[in-house]
C-alpha positions in Angstrom: -23.4 -59.5 141.3 -20.0 -58.6 142.8 -19.1 -59.7 146.3 -19.0 -57.2 149.1 -17.1 -57.5 152.4 -16.0 -54.8 154.9 -13.1 -57.0 156.0 -10.3 -58.5 153.9 -8.9 -61.7 155.4 -5.4 -62.9 154.9 -5.5 -64.5 151.5 -3.0 -67.1 152.6 -5.0 -68.2 155.7 -6.7 -71.5 155.9 -10.1 -69.8 156.2 -9.5 -67.8 153.0 -8.4 -70.9 151.1 -11.5 -72.8 152.4 -13.7 -69.9 151.3 -12.2 -69.8 147.8 -12.8 -73.6 147.5 -16.4 -73.1 148.7 -17.0 -70.2 146.2 -15.6 -72.3 143.3 -17.7 -75.2 144.2 -20.7 -73.1 144.7 -20.2 -71.3 141.3 -19.8 -74.7 139.6 -23.0 -75.9 141.1 -24.9 -72.8 140.2 -23.6 -73.1 136.6 -24.8 -76.8 136.2 -28.4 -77.7 135.4 -30.4 -79.1 138.3 -30.8 -82.9 138.5 -34.1 -84.6 137.7 -34.6 -85.2 141.4 -33.9 -81.5 142.2 -36.4 -80.4 139.5 -39.0 -82.8 141.0 -38.6 -81.7 144.6 -38.0 -77.9 144.3 -41.6 -77.0 143.7 -42.4 -78.5 147.2 -39.3 -76.9 148.7 -40.0 -73.4 147.4 -43.7 -73.8 148.4 -42.7 -74.5 152.0 -40.3 -71.5 152.0 -43.0 -69.3 150.3 -45.5 -70.2 153.0 -43.0 -69.6 155.8 -41.9 -66.1 154.5 -45.5 -65.2 153.8 -46.5 -65.9 157.4 -43.5 -63.9 158.6 -44.4 -61.0 156.2 -48.0 -60.9 157.5 -46.7 -60.8 161.1 -44.2 -57.9 160.4 -46.9 -56.0 158.5 -49.2 -56.3 161.5 -46.7 -55.2 164.1 -47.9 -51.6 164.2 -51.3 -53.0 165.4 -49.6 -54.5 168.5 -49.7 -51.4 170.5 -53.4 -50.6 170.3 -54.3 -54.3 170.5 -52.1 -54.7 173.6 -53.7 -51.6 175.3 -57.2 -52.9 174.5 -56.6 -56.5 175.6 -54.9 -55.6 178.9 -57.2 -52.7 179.8 -60.4 -52.4 177.8 -61.2 -49.2 179.7 -58.0 -47.5 178.8 -58.3 -43.8 177.8 -55.4 -42.0 176.2 -57.0 -38.7 177.4 -57.0 -39.8 181.0 -53.4 -41.0 180.6 -52.3 -37.6 179.3 -54.4 -35.4 181.5 -55.1 -37.4 184.6 -51.6 -38.3 185.8 -48.6 -36.4 187.1 -47.7 -33.7 184.5 -43.9 -34.2 184.9 -44.1 -38.0 184.5 -46.4 -37.7 181.6 -44.1 -35.1 179.9 -41.0 -37.3 180.5 -42.8 -40.3 179.1 -43.8 -38.3 176.0 -40.3 -37.1 175.4 -39.0 -40.6 175.9 -41.6 -41.9 173.4 -40.7 -39.3 170.7 -36.9 -39.6 171.1 -36.5 -43.3 171.6 -39.6 -45.4 171.0 -40.8 -43.7 167.8 -37.5 -44.1 165.9 -36.9 -47.6 167.3 -40.3 -49.0 166.7 -40.6 -47.2 163.3 -37.3 -48.6 162.2 -38.5 -52.1 163.0 -41.9 -51.5 161.5 -40.3 -50.6 158.1 -37.1 -52.7 158.0 -38.8 -56.0 159.0 -41.5 -56.0 156.3 -38.8 -54.9 153.7 -36.7 -57.9 154.8 -39.5 -60.5 154.7 -42.3 -59.5 152.2 -39.9 -59.4 149.1 -38.6 -62.9 150.1 -42.1 -64.2 150.1 -42.8 -62.7 146.7 -39.5 -64.1 145.3 -40.2 -67.6 146.8 -43.7 -67.6 145.1 -42.0 -66.5 141.9 -39.8 -69.5 142.1 -42.7 -71.8 142.9 -44.3 -70.7 139.6 -41.0 -70.9 137.7 -40.3 -74.4 139.1 -43.5 -75.6 137.4 -42.7 -74.1 134.0 -40.7 -76.1 131.4 -38.8 -73.0 130.3 -37.0 -73.0 133.6 -36.4 -76.8 134.0 -32.8 -76.6 132.8 -31.5 -73.8 135.1 -31.1 -72.9 138.7 -33.8 -70.6 140.1 -32.2 -69.0 143.2 -28.9 -68.6 144.7 -27.3 -67.8 148.1 -25.2 -64.6 148.7 -23.0 -63.6 151.6 -22.6 -60.2 153.3 -21.3 -58.8 156.6 -23.7 -55.8 156.6 -27.1 -57.3 157.4 -29.4 -56.9 160.3 -29.3 -59.6 163.0 -27.1 -60.9 165.7 -23.3 -60.5 165.3 -21.6 -63.4 163.5 -18.0 -64.5 163.0 -18.4 -64.7 159.3 -20.6 -63.3 156.6 -24.3 -63.9 156.8 -26.0 -66.1 154.2 -28.8 -64.4 152.2 -30.8 -66.9 150.2 -33.5 -66.7 147.5 -31.4 -64.3 145.3 -32.6 -64.6 141.7 -30.4 -66.3 139.2 -32.3 -65.0 136.1 -32.8 -61.4 136.6 -36.0 -59.8 135.3 -37.3 -56.3 136.1 -39.7 -58.0 138.5 -37.1 -60.2 140.4 -34.5 -57.4 140.3 -37.0 -55.0 142.0 -37.9 -57.4 144.8 -34.3 -58.4 145.3 -33.2 -54.8 145.7 -36.2 -54.1 148.0 -35.2 -57.1 150.1 -31.6 -55.9 150.3 -33.0 -52.5 151.4 -34.5 -54.3 154.4 -31.6 -56.6 155.2 -29.0 -54.0 154.8 -30.9 -50.9 155.9 -29.3 -47.5 156.1 -30.2 -44.0 157.2 -32.9 -43.7 154.6 -34.9 -46.5 156.2 -34.3 -45.1 159.6 -35.7 -41.7 158.6 -38.6 -43.5 156.8 -39.4 -45.3 160.1 -39.8 -42.1 162.1 -43.2 -40.9 160.7 -44.4 -44.5 160.6 -43.5 -45.1 164.3 -45.2 -41.8 165.0 -48.2 -42.9 163.2 -48.5 -46.0 165.3 -48.7 -43.8 168.4 -51.2 -41.4 166.8 -53.5 -44.3 165.9 -53.3 -45.7 169.4 -54.1 -42.2 170.7 -57.1 -41.4 168.6 -58.6 -44.9 169.0 -58.6 -44.6 172.8 -59.3 -40.8 172.8 -63.1 -40.1 173.0 -63.5 -37.5 170.2 -66.3 -36.5 167.9 -66.5 -36.9 164.2 -64.5 -33.9 163.3 -61.7 -35.0 165.7 -61.7 -38.5 164.3 -61.3 -37.1 160.7 -58.3 -34.9 161.8 -56.6 -37.8 163.5 -57.1 -40.0 160.5 -55.8 -37.3 158.2 -52.7 -36.9 160.3 -52.1 -40.7 160.4 -52.6 -40.9 156.6 -50.1 -38.1 156.0 -47.5 -39.8 158.2 -47.9 -43.1 156.3 -47.6 -41.3 153.0 -44.4 -39.6 154.3 -43.1 -43.1 155.1 -43.8 -44.4 151.7 -42.2 -41.5 150.0 -39.0 -41.9 152.1 -38.8 -45.6 151.4 -39.1 -44.9 147.6 -36.4 -42.3 148.0 -34.2 -44.8 149.9 -34.8 -47.4 147.2 -34.0 -45.1 144.4 -30.8 -44.0 146.2 -29.8 -47.7 146.6 -30.5 -48.5 142.9 -28.8 -45.3 141.6 -25.8 -45.8 143.8 -25.5 -49.5 142.7 -24.6 -50.6 146.2 -22.9 -54.0 145.8 -25.0 -57.0 146.5 -23.9 -60.3 148.0 -22.3 -62.7 145.5 -24.4 -65.7 144.6 -22.8 -68.9 145.9 -25.2 -71.7 145.3 -28.2 -72.2 143.2 -31.3 -74.4 143.4 
């Protein structure tokens, strides 16, 4: 996996020399078999990591339910019909415009990018748990750490570390690693995919608190399902665009 960086530091600077030494030592470590102690401890380590990322993945998948749950828990008598028709028309219209223009893309982006960034890591971690128990993988490193400047998160002075990158690439680990990178380095494709998903979260909150009959509920559910399908299609399109474009991945630095 080639390295990728949007900035090229001075090759003669102390930081650049230190980085080269770190990469050489990391590459040497990744090329050497793990010690007996590492082989004995890594199933426990990967199990802990897998449990953490599984919990985070579940939380991110449940984020769209936060809006209806919050409305229900704070005001059990809330009615979306009364909210739309019972208040000031101008204020309601401004809120709806704000929700469509700002909240829907923002929340939809989070609802899509965060699961993409966490669920694949959970799958990869569980894969390493299984591999760490198999004799066929006893003499090799299972995962590595890469570095990239184009990842989500707070600004940093240097590249951000991305762990759990597979050392031995198989179709399964390659798929989940590419999907993980789609979440950690999202682009316009993920942003567009989040818009119908964010809209679906508001639609669900609307029809759950809107007293409608059976036909109305079926229509609301059909609209919600169509929006979710649109998100899935756009995520698949973004994934294929990333794979076909062979966007560079972070360079593995260390293995475990």
